[in-house]
N, C-alpha and C positions, 0 to 999 in steps of 0.2 A: 873755293870761295863760297859756293852754294852751301856747303856744310857749315862753314863759319857763320854765314848769315843766319841759317836756321838755328844754330846754337845760340847766337846772340839774341835772336827774337824770343827764344824760349827763356833765356836768362833775364830778359828785361821784364818779364811778367805780363806783358801786354798781349793777351790772347787774340786781340782783334787784328793784329798785324800778320800779314802773309808775304810771301815772296814768289815772284815768277821769273823765269829765265827768258831772255831774248824777246822782250816785249817790243813788237813793231811800233815805231813812232806813228805810223799811219793809223793804228788803232788807238793810240794814246792821245793824239791831237787831231780830232775830227774837225775842229774849228780852226782853220788856218788863217783867219782874218788878221791876226797879229804878226804874221810872217811876211817877209818879202818874197819875191818870185823864186829866188834861188833856194831859200829855206823851204818853200812849198814843194819844189821839185825834189829836194833832198828827202823830205818826209814822205812824199808820195811814191818814191821808187819801189817801196815794198821790201827793200833790202836793209834800210836803216832801222836800227833797233837800239834798245837799252839792254845792256848785258844782264842786269838784275834790277827788278823794280820791287820795292817794298810798298805795299798798299794796305789800306784799311779794308779788312774782309767784310765789314758790315756796310760801309758806305761806298766801297769800291774806289775810294779816292786814292790816287797815287800820292805817296808820301816821300819817297826818296829814290832817286836814280843812282845806280852804282855801275861804274865802268871799270873794267880791268884792261889796262893798256900794256901791250907788249913794248918793251924798252926800245927796240930798234924800229919797230913798225910805226910807232906813234911819235917819233922824235920830230922836232921842228924842221920845217921845210918839206915834209912828206905830204902826199895826198891825204893820208889818214889824219895827219895833224890838222889839215884844213877842214876835213869833215868833222873832226872833234870840235873845232872852233864854232862851226855851224850848230852842232848839237848843243854845245855849251850855251850859245846865245838863245836858242829856242827854249831850252829849259829855264834859263833866267827870265825870259819874257813871260813865260807861263807860270813862273813862281814855283817850279819843282826843284827842290834842293838836289844837288849832285855831289857825289864823292867819287874821286878817281883813285884807283890803286894801280901802281906799277907792278909788273911781274917781277921786277928785281927790287921791290921795296921791302920795308919791314914795318912792324907796328900796326899791321892791318886790324888786328883784333881790337886794340885800344881806340884806333881812329873810328872804326865801325861802331863801337860801343858809345863813343861820344856823339856821333851823328844820330844814332837811334835815340839817345837821351834828348838831343835837341828837338827832334821831330815829335817826341811824345810829351814834351814839357808843356 
């Protein structure tokens, strides 16, 4: 996925975009005032992170969160699915777009290309 993201960032022609792996939520959301107590605990564990984060290299502004979900590990009813819901809500509240890819999915390149086009439009 990292190689695919790097390739798509090169192909989009926007040299100001970069990507980091495993961005801790704790470093991304220093202002937790819009979160409830459960979300704050989740963010401040130090273990919660974004799999990949596309950001503006000039302004350091986060632009797009990318999550890669294991099919069995993230299915409904699991603890991970509950954590995913928390993360989804936090990202929504803070206005950070999210795209999730399943490890058994397809069409990742096209979906990623569309999302990059959306955030750079």
